[in-house]
DSSP file (Angstrom, degrees, kcal/mol; ACC not computed):
  #  RESIDUE AA STRUCTURE BP1 BP2  ACC     N-H-->O    O-->H-N    N-H-->O    O-->H-N    TCO  KAPPA ALPHA  PHI   PSI    X-CA   Y-CA   Z-CA
    1    1 A M              0   0    0      0, 0.0     2,-0.5     0, 0.0    41,-0.1   0.000 360.0 360.0 360.0 110.9    4.9    5.2  -29.7
    2    2 A M        -     0   0    0     40,-0.0     2,-0.7    38,-0.0    34,-0.1  -0.764 360.0-166.0 -89.4 126.7    7.1    2.2  -28.7
    3    3 A V        +     0   0    0     -2,-0.5     3,-0.1     1,-0.2    36,-0.1  -0.893  18.2 163.4-114.2 100.8   10.3    3.1  -27.0
    4    4 A K    >   +     0   0    0     -2,-0.7     3,-0.9     1,-0.2    -1,-0.2   0.790  69.5  56.3 -89.6 -29.1   12.5    0.0  -27.0
    5    5 A N  T 3  S+     0   0    0      1,-0.2    -1,-0.2     0, 0.0    -2,-0.0   0.557  90.3  73.9 -83.2  -6.6   15.9    1.7  -26.3
    6    6 A S  T 3  S+     0   0    0     -3,-0.1    -1,-0.2     2,-0.1    -2,-0.1   0.482  70.4 112.7 -85.3  -0.7   14.8    3.4  -23.1
    7    7 A F  S <  S-     0   0    0     -3,-0.9     2,-0.1     1,-0.1    25,-0.1  -0.413  78.0 -95.6 -74.2 150.8   14.8    0.2  -21.1
    8    8 A I        -     0   0    0     20,-0.1    -1,-0.1    -2,-0.1     3,-0.1  -0.327  32.8-176.0 -70.8 140.8   17.3   -0.2  -18.3
    9    9 A S        +     0   0    0      1,-0.1    -1,-0.1    -3,-0.1    -2,-0.0  -0.483  33.2 136.1-131.8  62.9   20.6   -2.0  -18.9
   10   10 A I        +     0   0    0      2,-0.1     2,-0.4    18,-0.0    -1,-0.1   0.880  55.3  72.9 -76.1 -40.5   22.2   -1.9  -15.5
   11   11 A I  S    S-     0   0    0     -3,-0.1     5,-0.0     1,-0.1    -1,-0.0  -0.633  84.1-126.9 -85.5 128.6   23.4   -5.5  -15.5
   12   12 A S     >  -     0   0    0     -2,-0.4     4,-2.0     1,-0.1     5,-0.1  -0.217  24.3-108.3 -69.2 163.8   26.4   -6.2  -17.7
   13   13 A Q  H  > S+     0   0    0      1,-0.2     4,-1.7     2,-0.2     5,-0.1   0.879 118.9  52.5 -61.7 -39.5   26.2   -9.0  -20.2
   14   14 A K  H  > S+     0   0    0      1,-0.2     4,-1.7     2,-0.2    -1,-0.2   0.915 109.2  48.9 -64.5 -43.0   28.6  -11.2  -18.2
   15   15 A E  H  > S+     0   0    0      1,-0.2     4,-2.6     2,-0.2    -1,-0.2   0.866 106.7  57.5 -64.8 -35.3   26.5  -10.8  -15.1
   16   16 A K  H  < S+     0   0    0     -4,-2.0    -1,-0.2     1,-0.2    -2,-0.2   0.919 107.1  47.5 -60.7 -43.1   23.4  -11.7  -17.0
   17   17 A E  H  < S+     0   0    0     -4,-1.7     3,-0.4     1,-0.2    -1,-0.2   0.863 117.9  41.6 -66.8 -35.6   24.9  -15.1  -18.1
   18   18 A E  H  < S+     0   0    0     -4,-1.7     3,-0.2     1,-0.2    -2,-0.2   0.853 121.1  36.6 -80.6 -34.9   26.1  -15.9  -14.6
   19   19 A N    ><  +     0   0    0     -4,-2.6     3,-1.4     1,-0.2     6,-0.3  -0.157  63.2 131.6-118.6  38.6   23.1  -14.8  -12.5
   20   20 A K  T 3  S+     0   0    0     -3,-0.4    -1,-0.2     1,-0.3    -2,-0.1   0.769  81.5  47.8 -64.0 -23.0   19.9  -15.6  -14.5
   21   21 A G  T 3  S+     0   0    0     -3,-0.2    -1,-0.3     4,-0.1    -2,-0.1   0.516  86.5 113.0 -93.7  -4.6   18.4  -17.2  -11.4
   22   22 A S  S <> S-     0   0    0     -3,-1.4     4,-2.2     1,-0.1     5,-0.2  -0.298  74.8-123.1 -69.5 153.1   19.2  -14.4   -9.0
   23   23 A V  H  > S+     0   0    0      1,-0.2     4,-2.7     2,-0.2     5,-0.2   0.900 111.7  54.6 -61.0 -41.5   16.4  -12.4   -7.5
   24   24 A E  H  > S+     0   0    0      1,-0.2     4,-2.5     2,-0.2    -1,-0.2   0.920 108.8  47.1 -61.1 -44.1   17.9   -9.2   -8.8
   25   25 A F  H  > S+     0   0    0     -6,-0.3     4,-2.7     2,-0.2    -1,-0.2   0.912 112.3  49.9 -65.0 -41.5   18.0  -10.5  -12.4
   26   26 A Q  H  X S+     0   0    0     -4,-2.2     4,-2.6     2,-0.2    -2,-0.2   0.923 112.5  46.5 -63.4 -43.6   14.4  -11.7  -12.2
   27   27 A V  H  X S+     0   0    0     -4,-2.7     4,-2.5     1,-0.2    -1,-0.2   0.910 112.1  52.6 -63.8 -40.9   13.2   -8.4  -10.9
   28   28 A F  H  X S+     0   0    0     -4,-2.5     4,-2.0    -5,-0.2    -2,-0.2   0.925 111.8  44.2 -58.9 -47.3   15.2   -6.6  -13.6
   29   29 A S  H  X S+     0   0    0     -4,-2.7     4,-2.2     2,-0.2    -2,-0.2   0.891 113.1  51.1 -69.8 -38.1   13.7   -8.7  -16.4
   30   30 A F  H  X S+     0   0    0     -4,-2.6     4,-2.6    -5,-0.2    -1,-0.2   0.909 109.2  52.3 -62.4 -40.3   10.1   -8.4  -14.9
   31   31 A T  H  X S+     0   0    0     -4,-2.5     4,-2.4     1,-0.2    -2,-0.2   0.907 108.8  49.4 -63.1 -42.0   10.6   -4.6  -14.8
   32   32 A N  H  X S+     0   0    0     -4,-2.0     4,-2.1     1,-0.2    -1,-0.2   0.913 112.3  47.8 -62.8 -41.8   11.7   -4.5  -18.4
   33   33 A R  H  X S+     0   0    0     -4,-2.2     4,-2.5     2,-0.2    -2,-0.2   0.892 111.0  51.6 -65.7 -38.6    8.6   -6.5  -19.4
   34   34 A I  H  X S+     0   0    0     -4,-2.6     4,-2.4     2,-0.2    -2,-0.2   0.922 111.1  46.9 -63.2 -44.5    6.4   -4.3  -17.3
   35   35 A R  H  X S+     0   0    0     -4,-2.4     4,-1.9     2,-0.2    -1,-0.2   0.873 111.3  51.8 -66.6 -36.2    7.7   -1.2  -19.0
   36   36 A K  H  X S+     0   0    0     -4,-2.1     4,-1.6     2,-0.2    -2,-0.2   0.924 112.0  46.1 -65.0 -43.7    7.4   -2.7  -22.4
   37   37 A L  H  X S+     0   0    0     -4,-2.5     4,-2.1     2,-0.2    -2,-0.2   0.869 108.3  56.9 -66.9 -36.1    3.7   -3.6  -21.7
   38   38 A A  H  X S+     0   0    0     -4,-2.4     4,-0.6     1,-0.2    -1,-0.2   0.908 108.5  46.1 -62.0 -40.8    3.1   -0.1  -20.3
   39   39 A S  H >X S+     0   0    0     -4,-1.9     4,-0.7     1,-0.2     3,-0.6   0.841 109.0  56.9 -70.1 -30.7    4.2    1.4  -23.6
   40   40 A H  H >X S+     0   0    0     -4,-1.6     4,-2.3     1,-0.2     3,-0.9   0.881 101.6  56.7 -62.8 -38.5    2.1   -1.2  -25.4
   41   41 A F  H 3< S+     0   0    0     -4,-2.1    -1,-0.2     1,-0.3    -2,-0.2   0.675  91.9  69.7 -72.5 -15.8   -1.0    0.0  -23.5
   42   42 A E  H << S+     0   0    0     -4,-0.6    -1,-0.3    -3,-0.6     3,-0.2   0.869 113.7  29.0 -65.2 -34.2   -0.5    3.6  -24.8
   43   43 A L  H << S+     0   0    0     -3,-0.9     2,-0.6    -4,-0.7    -2,-0.2   0.825 128.2  41.1 -90.4 -36.6   -1.5    2.3  -28.2
   44   44 A H    ><  +     0   0    0     -4,-2.3     3,-1.3     1,-0.2    -1,-0.2  -0.704  61.9 166.1-119.1  77.8   -3.8   -0.5  -27.3
   45   45 A K  T 3  S+     0   0    0     -2,-0.6    -1,-0.2     1,-0.3    -4,-0.1   0.763  75.3  50.2 -65.8 -26.8   -5.9    0.7  -24.4
   46   46 A K  T 3   +     0   0    0      1,-0.1     2,-1.7     2,-0.0    -1,-0.3   0.169  69.9 123.2-102.1  18.8   -8.5   -2.1  -24.6
   47   47 A D    <>  +     0   0    0     -3,-1.3     4,-1.5     1,-0.2     5,-0.1  -0.595  31.3 170.4 -81.4  85.5   -6.1   -5.1  -24.7
   48   48 A L  H  >  +     0   0    0     -2,-1.7     4,-1.9     1,-0.2    -1,-0.2   0.817  69.2  56.3 -72.6 -32.0   -7.5   -6.9  -21.7
   49   49 A L  H  > S+     0   0    0      1,-0.2     4,-1.9     2,-0.2    -1,-0.2   0.914 109.3  46.0 -67.8 -41.0   -5.6  -10.1  -22.1
   50   50 A S  H  > S+     0   0    0      1,-0.2     4,-2.4     2,-0.2    -1,-0.2   0.848 109.1  56.9 -67.7 -32.1   -2.2   -8.3  -22.0
   51   51 A E  H  X S+     0   0    0     -4,-1.5     4,-2.1     2,-0.2    -2,-0.2   0.889 105.5  50.5 -64.4 -38.3   -3.5   -6.3  -19.0
   52   52 A R  H  X S+     0   0    0     -4,-1.9     4,-2.0     2,-0.2    -2,-0.2   0.920 110.1  50.1 -64.1 -43.6   -4.1   -9.6  -17.2
   53   53 A G  H  X S+     0   0    0     -4,-1.9     4,-2.3     1,-0.2    -2,-0.2   0.887 108.3  53.5 -61.2 -39.2   -0.6  -10.7  -18.1
   54   54 A L  H  X S+     0   0    0     -4,-2.4     4,-2.6     1,-0.2    -1,-0.2   0.913 107.1  50.7 -61.6 -43.5    0.8   -7.4  -16.8
   55   55 A R  H  X S+     0   0    0     -4,-2.1     4,-2.1     1,-0.2    -1,-0.2   0.886 109.5  51.4 -63.5 -37.3   -1.0   -7.9  -13.4
   56   56 A K  H  X S+     0   0    0     -4,-2.0     4,-2.2     2,-0.2    -1,-0.2   0.920 111.0  47.3 -63.8 -43.7    0.5  -11.4  -13.1
   57   57 A I  H  X S+     0   0    0     -4,-2.3     4,-2.7     1,-0.2     5,-0.2   0.901 110.2  53.2 -65.0 -40.6    4.0  -10.1  -13.8
   58   58 A L  H  X S+     0   0    0     -4,-2.6     4,-2.3     1,-0.2    -1,-0.2   0.902 109.6  48.4 -61.2 -40.8    3.5   -7.3  -11.3
   59   59 A R  H  X S+     0   0    0     -4,-2.1     4,-2.3     2,-0.2    -1,-0.2   0.910 111.3  49.7 -66.3 -41.2    2.5   -9.8   -8.6
   60   60 A K  H  X S+     0   0    0     -4,-2.2     4,-2.2     1,-0.2    -2,-0.2   0.933 112.3  47.6 -62.3 -45.1    5.5  -12.0   -9.3
   61   61 A R  H  X S+     0   0    0     -4,-2.7     4,-2.5     1,-0.2    -1,-0.2   0.898 110.7  52.0 -63.5 -39.3    7.8   -9.0   -9.1
   62   62 A Q  H  X S+     0   0    0     -4,-2.3     4,-2.4    -5,-0.2    -1,-0.2   0.900 108.4  50.6 -64.9 -39.7    6.2   -7.9   -5.9
   63   63 A R  H  X S+     0   0    0     -4,-2.3     4,-2.3     2,-0.2    -1,-0.2   0.918 111.6  48.2 -63.3 -42.1    6.6  -11.3   -4.3
   64   64 A L  H  X S+     0   0    0     -4,-2.2     4,-2.6     1,-0.2    -2,-0.2   0.906 111.7  49.5 -64.0 -41.1   10.3  -11.4   -5.3
   65   65 A L  H  X S+     0   0    0     -4,-2.5     4,-2.4     2,-0.2    -2,-0.2   0.882 110.2  50.8 -66.3 -37.6   10.8   -7.9   -3.9
   66   66 A T  H  X S+     0   0    0     -4,-2.4     4,-1.6     2,-0.2    -1,-0.2   0.923 111.1  48.7 -63.9 -43.9    9.1   -8.9   -0.6
   67   67 A Y  H  X S+     0   0    0     -4,-2.3     4,-2.1     1,-0.2    -2,-0.2   0.931 112.7  47.6 -60.0 -46.9   11.4  -11.9   -0.4
   68   68 A L  H  X S+     0   0    0     -4,-2.6     4,-3.0     1,-0.2     8,-0.3   0.873 108.1  54.8 -65.6 -37.3   14.5   -9.8   -1.0
   69   69 A S  H  < S+     0   0    0     -4,-2.4    -1,-0.2     1,-0.2    -2,-0.2   0.840 112.0  44.6 -66.3 -31.2   13.5   -7.1    1.5
   70   70 A K  H  < S+     0   0    0     -4,-1.6     3,-0.2    -3,-0.2    -2,-0.2   0.855 119.7  40.9 -78.3 -35.0   13.2   -9.8    4.2
   71   71 A K  H  < S+     0   0    0     -4,-2.1     2,-0.3     1,-0.2    -2,-0.2   0.925 134.6   3.9 -78.9 -46.7   16.5  -11.6    3.2
   72   72 A N     X  -     0   0    0     -4,-3.0     4,-2.0    -5,-0.2    -1,-0.2  -0.797  56.4-173.4-149.1  96.6   18.7   -8.6    2.5
   73   73 A E  H  > S+     0   0    0     -2,-0.3     4,-2.6    -3,-0.2     5,-0.2   0.839  87.3  54.8 -61.6 -36.6   17.5   -5.1    3.1
   74   74 A V  H  > S+     0   0    0      2,-0.2     4,-2.4     1,-0.2    -1,-0.2   0.940 109.9  44.9 -65.8 -48.0   20.6   -3.4    1.6
   75   75 A R  H  > S+     0   0    0      1,-0.2     4,-2.5     2,-0.2    -1,-0.2   0.884 113.3  52.9 -62.5 -37.9   20.4   -5.3   -1.7
   76   76 A Y  H  X S+     0   0    0     -4,-2.0     4,-2.5    -8,-0.3     5,-0.2   0.949 110.5  45.1 -61.5 -51.3   16.6   -4.6   -1.8
   77   77 A K  H  X S+     0   0    0     -4,-2.6     4,-1.7     1,-0.2    -2,-0.2   0.901 114.2  50.2 -60.5 -42.1   17.1   -0.8   -1.3
   78   78 A E  H  X S+     0   0    0     -4,-2.4     4,-2.3    -5,-0.2    -1,-0.2   0.911 111.1  49.0 -62.6 -43.6   19.9   -0.8   -3.9
   79   79 A L  H  X S+     0   0    0     -4,-2.5     4,-2.6     1,-0.2     5,-0.2   0.929 110.8  47.5 -65.7 -46.8   17.8   -2.6   -6.4
   80   80 A I  H  X>S+     0   0    0     -4,-2.5     5,-2.3     1,-0.2     4,-0.6   0.827 113.3  49.6 -68.6 -28.3   14.7   -0.5   -6.2
   81   81 A S  H  <5S+     0   0    0     -4,-1.7    -1,-0.2    -5,-0.2     3,-0.2   0.898 112.2  47.8 -74.3 -38.2   16.8    2.7   -6.4
   82   82 A Q  H  <5S+     0   0    0     -4,-2.3    -2,-0.2     1,-0.2    -3,-0.2   0.913 118.2  40.1 -65.1 -42.7   18.7    1.4   -9.5
   83   83 A L  H  <5S-     0   0    0     -4,-2.6    -1,-0.2    -5,-0.2    -2,-0.2   0.529 107.2-126.5 -85.5  -5.7   15.4    0.3  -11.3
   84   84 A D  T  <5 +     0   0    0     -4,-0.6     2,-0.4    -3,-0.2    -3,-0.2   0.943  52.6 158.4  58.1  51.2   13.6    3.4  -10.1
   85   85 A I      < -     0   0    0     -5,-2.3    -1,-0.2    -6,-0.1     2,-0.2  -0.854  42.7-117.7-104.5 139.2   10.7    1.4   -8.6
   86   86 A R        -     0   0    0     -2,-0.4     3,-0.0     1,-0.1    -5,-0.0  -0.500  29.5-114.0 -72.2 144.6    8.5    2.9   -5.9
   87   87 A E        -     0   0    0     -2,-0.2    -1,-0.1     1,-0.1     3,-0.1  -0.641  39.2-110.0 -75.6 134.5    8.6    1.2   -2.6
   88   88 A P        -     0   0    0      0, 0.0     2,-0.2     0, 0.0    -1,-0.1  -0.313  34.1-100.5 -66.4 149.3    5.2   -0.4   -1.9
   89   89 A A        -     0   0    0      1,-0.1     2,-0.2    -3,-0.0    -3,-0.0  -0.474  44.7-108.5 -66.0 136.8    3.0    1.1    0.8
   90   90 A T        -     0   0    0     -2,-0.2     2,-0.3     1,-0.1    -1,-0.1  -0.470  31.1-120.0 -72.0 138.2    3.3   -1.0    3.9
   91   91 A K        -     0   0    0     -2,-0.2     2,-0.5    -3,-0.0    -1,-0.1  -0.604  23.1-155.9 -79.9 133.1    0.2   -3.0    4.7
   92   92 A T              0   0    0     -2,-0.3    -1,-0.0     1,-0.1     0, 0.0  -0.947 360.0 360.0-112.2 128.1   -1.4   -2.2    8.1
   93   93 A R              0   0    0     -2,-0.5    -1,-0.1     0, 0.0    -2,-0.0   0.356 360.0 360.0-123.5 360.0   -3.5   -4.8    9.7
């Protein structure tokens, strides 16, 4: 069951045109692609190539979120709450 209309539309159309390079917009678009692929895997459990693509997108989004958390903690917290993303577990070394 593909659910296309359930994807988030937080950012207005005008903001999308102005801020396509912003970290928030990139994380937003990666999140939409991740959710679309997750619904794809409900039907196609053995699609390994798409799974590899999903892992690549997840890594890109994580790098952007790490960058944003170091640059601006307030924007980071706001973004993950808007997109309903879990905060990653902190790495202990």
